[in-house]
C-alpha positions as CSV (number, residue, x, y, z in Angstrom):
1,X,196.5,34.5,193.3
2,X,200.0,33.8,195.0
3,X,200.2,37.0,197.6
4,X,203.2,38.7,198.9
5,X,203.7,37.3,202.6
6,X,205.3,40.8,203.4
7,X,202.5,43.0,202.0
8,X,200.7,44.9,204.8
9,X,197.0,44.1,204.2
10,X,194.8,44.8,207.0
11,X,193.8,41.1,207.8
12,X,192.3,41.6,211.3
13,X,189.2,42.6,209.3
14,X,188.8,38.9,208.7
15,X,190.0,37.9,212.1
16,X,193.6,37.2,211.0
17,X,196.6,37.8,213.2
18,X,198.5,41.0,212.5
19,X,201.8,40.4,210.2
20,X,203.5,42.3,212.9
21,X,202.9,40.4,216.1
22,X,205.2,40.9,219.1
23,X,206.9,37.9,220.3
24,X,205.6,38.5,223.9
25,X,202.2,38.1,222.5
26,X,202.8,34.7,221.3
27,X,202.1,31.8,223.8
28,X,204.3,28.9,223.6
29,X,202.7,25.5,224.7
30,X,204.1,22.3,226.1
31,X,205.4,21.1,222.8
32,X,207.1,24.4,221.9
33,X,204.5,25.4,219.4
34,X,203.2,29.0,219.4
35,X,199.6,30.1,219.0
36,X,198.4,27.7,221.7
37,X,194.8,28.0,222.8
38,X,192.8,26.6,225.8
39,X,193.8,23.1,227.0
40,X,193.2,20.6,224.2
41,X,191.3,17.5,225.5
42,X,189.6,16.2,222.3
43,X,190.2,12.5,221.0
44,X,189.0,10.6,217.9
45,X,185.6,10.5,219.1
46,X,184.9,13.9,220.1
47,X,186.5,15.0,216.7
48,X,184.2,12.6,214.8
49,X,181.2,13.9,216.7
50,X,182.2,17.5,215.5
51,X,182.7,16.5,211.9
52,X,179.5,14.5,211.7
53,X,177.7,17.4,213.4
54,X,179.1,19.7,210.7
55,X,178.7,17.4,207.9
56,X,175.2,15.5,208.3
57,X,173.0,18.4,208.3
58,X,170.2,19.8,206.2
59,X,172.0,18.3,203.0
60,X,170.9,14.7,203.9
61,X,167.4,15.6,203.5
62,X,167.6,16.6,199.8
63,X,169.8,13.6,198.7
64,X,166.8,11.4,197.6
65,X,165.7,14.3,195.3
66,X,169.3,14.6,194.0
67,X,169.4,10.8,193.3
68,X,165.9,11.2,191.5
69,X,167.4,13.8,189.2
70,X,170.6,11.7,188.5
71,X,169.3,8.4,188.2
72,X,170.5,5.1,190.0
73,X,173.8,5.3,188.2
74,X,175.0,8.6,188.5
75,X,173.5,9.4,192.0
76,X,175.3,7.0,193.9
77,X,178.6,7.4,191.9
78,X,178.6,11.1,192.6
79,X,178.1,10.7,196.3
80,X,181.0,8.4,196.4
81,X,183.0,10.9,194.2
82,X,182.3,13.8,196.8
83,X,183.2,11.6,199.7
84,X,186.6,10.8,198.3
85,X,187.2,14.5,197.4
86,X,186.2,15.7,201.0
87,X,188.5,12.9,202.5
88,X,191.4,14.0,200.2
89,X,190.7,17.7,200.9
90,X,190.9,16.9,204.8
91,X,194.1,15.1,204.5
92,X,195.5,18.0,202.7
93,X,194.4,20.3,205.4
94,X,195.5,18.3,208.4
95,X,199.2,18.7,207.2
96,X,198.7,22.6,207.4
97,X,197.9,22.4,211.1
98,X,201.6,22.7,212.0
99,X,203.8,24.8,210.0
100,X,207.5,25.6,210.3
101,X,208.2,29.2,211.3
102,X,211.8,30.9,210.8
103,X,211.4,33.0,214.1
104,X,209.5,30.5,216.4
105,X,210.3,27.2,215.1
106,X,206.8,25.8,214.5
107,X,203.3,27.4,214.9
108,X,200.0,26.0,215.1
109,X,197.6,27.2,212.3
110,X,194.5,27.1,214.4
111,X,192.2,28.1,211.6
112,X,191.7,27.8,207.9
113,X,192.5,31.4,207.2
114,X,195.7,31.2,209.4
115,X,196.7,28.3,207.5
116,X,196.3,30.2,204.1
117,X,197.9,33.2,205.3
118,X,201.1,31.2,206.3
119,X,201.3,29.3,203.3
120,X,200.0,31.6,200.6
121,X,200.3,35.1,201.9
122,X,197.9,37.9,203.0
123,X,196.1,38.6,199.6
124,X,195.0,34.8,199.5
125,X,194.0,34.9,203.1
126,X,191.9,37.9,202.7
127,X,190.0,36.3,199.7
128,X,189.9,33.0,201.7
129,X,188.4,34.8,204.5
130,X,185.8,36.6,202.6
131,X,184.7,33.2,201.0
132,X,184.5,31.4,204.5
133,X,182.4,34.1,206.0
134,X,180.1,34.0,203.0
135,X,179.8,30.3,203.6
136,X,179.5,30.3,207.3
137,X,176.7,33.0,206.8
138,X,174.9,31.1,204.2
139,X,175.1,27.7,205.9
140,X,173.3,29.5,208.8
141,X,170.5,30.6,206.3
142,X,170.0,27.2,205.0
143,X,169.9,25.7,208.4
144,X,167.2,28.3,209.3
145,X,165.2,27.2,206.4
146,X,165.6,23.6,206.9
147,X,164.5,24.0,210.6
148,X,161.5,25.8,209.6
149,X,160.4,23.4,207.2
150,X,160.7,20.5,209.6
151,X,158.8,22.6,212.3
152,X,156.1,23.3,209.9
153,X,155.8,19.4,209.0
154,X,155.3,18.7,212.7
155,X,152.6,21.4,212.9
156,X,150.9,20.1,209.9
157,X,150.9,16.6,211.1
158,X,149.4,17.5,214.5
159,X,146.7,19.6,212.7
160,X,145.8,16.6,210.4
161,X,145.5,14.3,213.4
162,X,143.2,16.6,215.3
163,X,141.0,17.9,212.3
164,X,141.3,15.2,209.6
165,X,143.4,15.1,206.2
166,X,141.1,17.5,204.6
167,X,141.5,20.2,207.0
168,X,143.3,23.6,205.8
169,X,146.7,23.0,207.7
170,X,148.9,24.6,205.4
171,X,151.2,27.5,207.0
172,X,154.1,29.7,206.1
173,X,157.6,29.4,207.6
174,X,158.0,32.8,208.9
175,X,157.0,32.2,212.5
176,X,159.0,28.9,212.6
177,X,162.1,30.8,211.3
178,X,161.6,33.4,214.0
179,X,161.4,30.9,216.6
180,X,164.4,29.3,215.4
181,X,166.2,32.6,215.4
182,X,165.3,33.1,219.1
183,X,166.8,29.8,220.0
184,X,169.9,30.5,218.2
185,X,170.4,33.9,219.9
186,X,170.5,32.2,223.1
187,X,172.9,29.4,221.9
188,X,175.1,31.9,220.4
189,X,176.3,33.0,223.7
190,X,178.4,29.9,224.0
191,X,182.0,31.4,224.6
192,X,183.7,29.3,221.8
193,X,184.3,26.2,219.8
194,X,186.2,24.5,223.1
195,X,183.0,25.0,225.2
196,X,180.4,23.0,223.0
197,X,181.6,19.3,222.8
198,X,178.7,18.4,224.5
199,X,176.5,20.1,222.0
200,X,178.2,18.4,219.1
201,X,177.8,15.0,220.6
202,X,174.0,15.8,221.2
203,X,173.7,17.0,217.5
204,X,175.6,14.1,216.2
205,X,173.3,11.8,218.0
206,X,170.2,13.6,216.7
207,X,171.6,13.3,213.1
208,X,171.9,9.3,213.4
209,X,168.3,9.2,214.7
210,X,166.7,11.1,211.9
211,X,168.7,9.7,209.5
212,X,167.9,6.1,210.6
213,X,164.3,7.2,210.8
214,X,164.3,8.4,207.2
215,X,166.1,5.2,206.2
216,X,163.8,3.0,207.8
217,X,160.7,4.6,206.5
218,X,162.0,4.7,203.0
219,X,162.9,0.9,203.3
220,X,159.5,0.0,204.7
221,X,158.0,2.0,202.0
222,X,159.7,0.0,199.4
223,X,158.8,-3.3,201.1
224,X,155.3,-2.3,201.3
225,X,155.2,-1.1,197.6
226,X,156.9,-4.5,196.7
227,X,158.7,-2.5,193.8
228,X,161.9,-0.3,193.5
229,X,160.9,2.9,191.9
230,X,163.2,5.1,189.7
231,X,165.3,4.7,186.6
232,X,168.8,4.5,185.5
233,X,168.4,8.0,184.0
234,X,166.3,9.7,186.8
235,X,163.3,12.0,186.5
236,X,162.5,13.0,183.0
237,X,161.8,16.6,182.1
238,X,159.7,18.4,179.5
239,X,162.9,19.9,177.8
240,X,166.7,19.1,177.7
241,X,167.7,22.4,179.2
242,X,165.2,21.8,182.2
243,X,166.9,18.6,182.7
244,X,170.3,20.2,182.8
245,X,169.2,22.7,185.4
246,X,167.9,20.1,187.6
247,X,171.0,17.8,187.4
248,X,173.3,20.9,188.1
249,X,171.1,21.6,191.3
250,X,171.2,17.9,192.2
251,X,175.0,17.8,191.9
252,X,175.2,21.1,193.9
253,X,173.0,19.5,196.7
254,X,175.7,16.5,196.9
255,X,178.5,19.0,196.9
256,X,176.9,21.1,199.7
257,X,176.2,17.7,201.8
258,X,179.8,16.7,202.3
259,X,182.6,19.3,202.6
260,X,183.6,20.6,206.0
261,X,186.8,22.1,205.3
262,X,186.6,25.3,206.7
263,X,186.1,24.0,210.2
264,X,188.9,21.1,209.9
265,X,191.7,23.2,211.5
266,X,189.2,24.4,214.4
267,X,188.2,20.8,215.1
268,X,192.0,19.7,214.9
269,X,192.8,22.3,217.4
270,X,190.7,20.7,220.0
271,X,192.8,17.5,219.9
272,X,195.3,16.6,222.6
273,X,198.6,15.1,221.6
274,X,200.2,12.7,221.5
275,X,199.4,11.0,219.3
276,X,199.7,13.7,216.7
277,X,196.8,15.8,215.9
278,X,197.1,15.0,212.3
279,X,197.0,11.3,212.9
280,X,194.0,11.7,215.0
281,X,192.3,14.0,212.6
282,X,192.8,11.6,209.8
283,X,191.3,8.6,211.6
284,X,188.2,10.8,212.8
285,X,187.8,11.8,209.3
286,X,187.8,8.4,207.7
287,X,185.3,7.1,210.4
288,X,183.1,10.2,209.9
289,X,183.0,10.3,206.1
290,X,182.4,6.4,206.0
291,X,179.5,6.7,208.5
292,X,178.2,9.8,206.6
293,X,178.4,8.2,203.1
294,X,176.6,5.0,204.4
295,X,173.7,7.2,205.6
296,X,173.7,9.3,202.4
297,X,173.8,6.4,200.1
298,X,170.9,4.6,202.2
299,X,168.7,7.7,202.5
300,X,169.2,9.0,199.1
301,X,168.6,5.4,197.7
302,X,165.7,4.2,199.7
303,X,164.1,7.5,199.4
304,X,164.3,7.5,195.5
305,X,163.3,3.7,195.6
306,X,160.2,4.6,197.8
307,X,158.8,7.7,195.7
308,X,160.5,7.5,192.1
309,X,159.7,10.5,190.1
310,X,157.6,12.0,192.8
311,X,160.5,12.2,195.3
312,X,160.2,15.6,197.4
313,X,163.0,17.9,197.8
314,X,162.9,17.4,201.4
315,X,162.7,13.5,202.1
316,X,160.7,13.7,205.3
317,X,158.0,15.7,203.9
318,X,157.2,12.9,201.6
319,X,156.1,10.6,204.5
320,X,153.3,13.0,205.5
321,X,150.5,10.2,205.5
322,X,152.7,7.2,205.5
323,X,154.0,5.6,208.7
324,X,153.2,6.6,212.3
325,X,152.9,10.1,212.5
326,X,154.8,10.2,215.9
327,X,157.8,8.7,214.4
328,X,157.9,11.2,211.6
329,X,157.3,14.1,214.2
330,X,160.2,12.7,216.0
331,X,162.5,12.7,213.0
332,X,161.5,16.1,212.0
333,X,162.2,17.1,215.9
334,X,165.8,15.6,215.7
335,X,166.5,17.6,212.5
336,X,165.8,20.7,214.3
337,X,167.7,19.7,217.4
338,X,170.6,18.7,215.4
339,X,170.7,22.0,213.2
340,X,170.6,24.0,216.2
341,X,174.1,22.4,217.1
342,X,175.2,22.5,213.5
343,X,174.3,26.1,213.3
344,X,176.7,26.9,216.1
345,X,179.6,24.5,214.7
346,X,179.6,26.7,211.7
347,X,179.0,30.0,213.3
348,X,181.5,29.7,216.2
349,X,184.6,30.1,213.9
350,X,183.1,33.4,212.4
351,X,182.3,34.6,216.0
352,X,185.9,33.7,217.0
353,X,187.2,36.0,214.3
354,X,185.1,38.9,215.2
355,X,186.0,38.7,218.8
356,X,189.7,38.7,217.9
357,X,189.2,41.6,215.7
358,X,187.3,43.7,218.5
359,X,189.7,42.9,221.2
360,X,192.6,43.9,219.1
361,X,190.9,47.0,217.9
362,X,189.6,48.3,221.2
363,X,191.9,46.7,223.8
364,X,190.8,49.3,226.5
365,X,187.1,49.1,226.0
366,X,184.9,48.0,228.6
367,X,182.1,47.3,226.2
368,X,184.6,44.7,224.5
369,X,186.4,43.3,227.5
370,X,184.3,43.4,230.6
371,X,182.5,40.2,231.7
372,X,179.2,40.4,233.1
373,X,177.9,37.3,235.2
374,X,174.3,36.7,234.7
375,X,172.7,34.3,237.4
376,X,169.6,32.4,236.1
377,X,167.3,30.3,238.1
378,X,168.1,26.5,238.2
379,X,171.0,27.1,235.9
380,X,174.8,27.8,236.3
381,X,176.1,31.5,236.1
382,X,176.4,32.9,232.6
383,X,179.3,35.1,231.6
384,X,178.5,37.7,229.0
385,X,180.3,40.4,227.2
386,X,178.2,43.1,225.8
387,X,180.0,43.2,222.4
388,X,179.3,39.3,221.9
389,X,175.7,39.6,223.0
390,X,175.2,42.6,220.5
391,X,177.0,41.3,217.4
392,X,176.0,37.6,217.8
393,X,172.3,38.8,218.2
394,X,172.4,40.9,215.1
395,X,174.2,38.0,213.1
396,X,171.5,35.7,214.0
397,X,168.7,38.1,213.3
398,X,170.3,38.8,209.9
399,X,170.4,35.2,208.7
400,X,166.8,34.8,209.8
401,X,165.7,37.6,207.7
402,X,167.4,36.6,204.6
403,X,166.0,33.1,205.1
404,X,162.6,34.6,205.3
405,X,163.1,36.4,202.3
406,X,164.7,33.5,200.3
407,X,163.1,30.1,201.6
408,X,164.1,27.9,198.6
409,X,165.6,24.7,199.9
410,X,167.3,22.9,197.1
411,X,168.6,25.9,195.0
412,X,169.9,27.6,198.1
413,X,171.9,24.5,199.2
414,X,173.3,24.2,195.6
415,X,174.3,27.8,195.7
416,X,176.2,27.2,198.9
417,X,177.7,24.1,197.5
418,X,179.6,26.2,194.9
419,X,181.2,28.5,197.6
420,X,182.4,25.7,199.6
421,X,183.2,23.1,197.1
422,X,186.0,24.3,194.7
423,X,187.4,27.3,196.4
424,X,187.6,26.1,200.1
425,X,187.8,22.2,199.5
426,X,189.9,22.2,196.5
427,X,191.9,25.4,195.4
428,X,193.4,26.5,198.8
429,X,194.2,22.8,200.1
430,X,195.9,22.0,196.7
431,X,197.8,25.3,196.6
432,X,198.8,25.1,200.2
433,X,200.1,21.4,199.6
434,X,202.0,22.3,196.5
435,X,203.6,25.3,198.4
436,X,204.7,23.1,201.3
437,X,206.1,20.4,199.1
438,X,207.7,23.1,196.8
439,X,207.1,21.1,193.7
440,X,208.6,22.4,190.5
441,X,205.9,23.1,187.6
442,X,205.0,20.5,185.2
443,X,206.3,17.4,187.5
444,X,204.1,14.5,187.5
445,X,202.4,15.5,191.2
446,X,202.0,19.0,190.0
447,X,200.1,18.2,186.9
448,X,198.0,15.7,188.7
449,X,197.0,18.0,191.5
450,X,196.5,21.0,189.3
451,X,194.4,19.1,186.8
452,X,192.3,17.8,189.6
453,X,191.7,21.4,190.8
454,X,190.8,22.6,187.2
455,X,188.2,19.7,186.7
456,X,186.5,20.4,190.1
457,X,186.3,24.2,188.9
458,X,184.4,23.1,185.8
459,X,182.0,21.2,188.0
460,X,181.7,24.1,190.3
461,X,180.7,26.5,187.5
462,X,178.2,23.9,186.3
463,X,176.5,23.7,189.7
464,X,176.6,27.7,190.0
465,X,174.7,28.2,186.8
466,X,172.1,25.8,187.7
467,X,171.6,27.1,191.4
468,X,171.2,30.6,190.0
469,X,168.8,29.6,187.6
470,X,166.7,27.6,190.4
471,X,166.7,30.8,192.8
472,X,165.6,33.0,190.1
473,X,162.9,30.5,188.6
474,X,161.6,30.2,192.1
475,X,161.6,33.8,192.9
476,X,159.6,35.0,190.0
477,X,157.4,32.0,189.5
């Protein structure tokens, strides 16, 4: 899949800079690198907040179910494996932020696609851009599904408190998905990634809150039961093939829960220097992955220990009648607030690509380039562009509609894991690293990295098969 760097493919469709960019259009910043954006003020802690917001999302709620399918040995081991893979992938991508350029000395690759374009050529960048857009869009769908499940759980809890445990309190997810979509239409008017540090910090705090509550409830239930549920082999199935499909979906849920490769360079582009952005990003990644893995192992392990073979797909729904109802409602509310921010973390890179394409395609259009100031009571003035308002509203509406049609939590997460895991977290980072190092084929390093990529590809195909089967089975059951 190595493309010719000089081949004139219209990459602006994917938000890529044109290969024929005039030198006057390139901005040189204080350290003589082109492609400088807004002033960079980020540090280790803001980067960690962005990462935690992007990583700890809907995936954490499925990990107890995943451990239940895999058992006490393979469940924790696979979490550690995917944590290590994610960290290795991030380190490879960090090295792609600054790249040598024959005409300008060095450039900043401020997005994943820009790094692939510079290192692997336009054809690979086009494919990468398509996969990224699919992943960003799919993550928005998954977050909409998860938020609706949590809002419905809050509604059900309040209904039981008011009318008793025998009351008919079941309801669908459609209304809650529509409500979440309305909120996201408003939040999507945030101008860009640099303007949402506050949102990432709030969302990261929310992720700590609900993860801690889930961990605490699981631990207290284990203590109350005075027994650790589960087994070394996990939940049994009626047939071997059914067990295989469940294991496949469980591995996919873990694969979805970890990687954040498609936003690594966007986060790195917010960091000030010195020290170098690569050093800061590596430090922030180590901190974030260690914190994330602790919560993942704790929530997944205590959830399985508490419920055993009855572990639900969404951990918090299992505590419906156990523990203080206000605490469970608070945890579900924290999930919703976190996913409001997480949706934006994964949507803003896509919005930025579309904004760049429209600005380059219609440079004289007032619809694209004119700012309108909207003054709201008790709020600061809001600057809007009609093209952003229309596209972002339509985008949020479309993710909401798809979520309503396919509201299947675990299989959807597994399917998204296949898009994110091997192509974006393994293949492109490995290929860019090999190209940068200019390694000869069949050298030791070349064989190690290629073997690692092939091994992860096999895992990816296994996950894909199970996730598709799960969606089909849920859709037609």
